[in-house]
C-alpha positions in Angstrom: 16.0 1.3 -1.9 17.0 -0.6 -5.0 15.0 -2.2 -7.8 14.7 -5.6 -6.1 13.5 -4.0 -2.8 10.9 -2.0 -4.8 9.7 -5.2 -6.4 9.5 -7.0 -3.0 7.6 -4.1 -1.5 5.1 -4.0 -4.4 4.6 -7.8 -4.2 3.9 -7.6 -0.4 1.6 -4.5 -0.6 -0.6 -5.9 -3.4 -0.3 -9.6 -2.5 1.3 -10.4 -5.9 3.8 -13.0 -6.9 7.3 -11.6 -7.1 7.4 -12.4 -10.9 4.2 -10.3 -11.4 5.6 -7.4 -9.4 8.8 -7.6 -11.3 6.9 -7.5 -14.7 5.0 -4.4 -13.5 8.1 -2.5 -12.3 10.1 -3.4 -15.4 7.2 -2.3 -17.7 7.0 1.0 -15.7 10.7 1.6 -16.1 10.8 0.7 -19.8 7.9 3.1 -20.5 9.8 5.9 -18.9 13.0 5.0 -20.8 11.2 4.8 -24.1 9.5 8.1 -23.6 12.8 9.8 -22.8 14.4 8.2 -25.9 11.6 9.8 -27.9 12.4 13.2 -26.3 9.1 13.2 -24.4 8.8 14.6 -20.9 7.5 12.2 -18.2 5.5 13.7 -15.4 4.2 11.8 -12.4 2.0 14.2 -10.4 3.0 14.4 -6.8 6.4 12.8 -7.4 8.3 14.7 -10.1 9.2 14.8 -13.8 11.9 13.4 -16.0 13.2 15.0 -19.2 16.3 15.0 -21.4 18.7 17.8 -21.4 21.0 18.2 -24.4 24.5 19.5 -24.0 26.7 20.9 -26.7 30.2 19.5 -27.3 33.2 21.4 -26.0 37.0 21.3 -25.8 38.3 20.3 -22.4 41.5 19.2 -20.8 42.6 15.9 -19.3 43.4 16.9 -15.7 46.1 14.2 -15.3 48.1 14.8 -18.5 46.9 18.3 -19.5 46.1 17.1 -23.0 43.3 18.8 -25.0 40.3 16.6 -25.3 37.2 17.1 -27.4 34.0 16.2 -25.5 31.2 15.1 -27.8 27.6 16.5 -27.5 25.4 14.4 -25.3 22.0 14.0 -23.8 21.4 13.3 -20.1 18.3 12.5 -18.2 17.2 15.1 -15.6 14.8 14.6 -12.7 13.0 17.5 -11.1 11.1 16.6 -7.9 7.5 17.7 -7.5 6.2 20.1 -4.9 4.4 17.3 -2.9 7.6 15.2 -2.8 9.6 18.2 -1.6 7.1 19.0 1.1 6.9 15.4 2.2 10.7 15.1 2.6 10.9 18.4 4.5 8.2 17.7 7.1 
């Protein structure tokens, strides 16, 4: 399922116009993104949680040329599924 399918499903389930459903989905996603940018953890009970993991920089190698490459420190989003979601999928 992609974002447009999610919007369509929401519009049909709640009898909303597609533009209203799009606004709701976009506001939801923006809220999660903003919380993660602020280093907050986002937890949706029964579904899972999102958080940011920070990784230190390191020295690596380009596999094609063998040149030494410095990899900068970075932050990546991390999703951990909730217990209910795991159980639902494994029924």
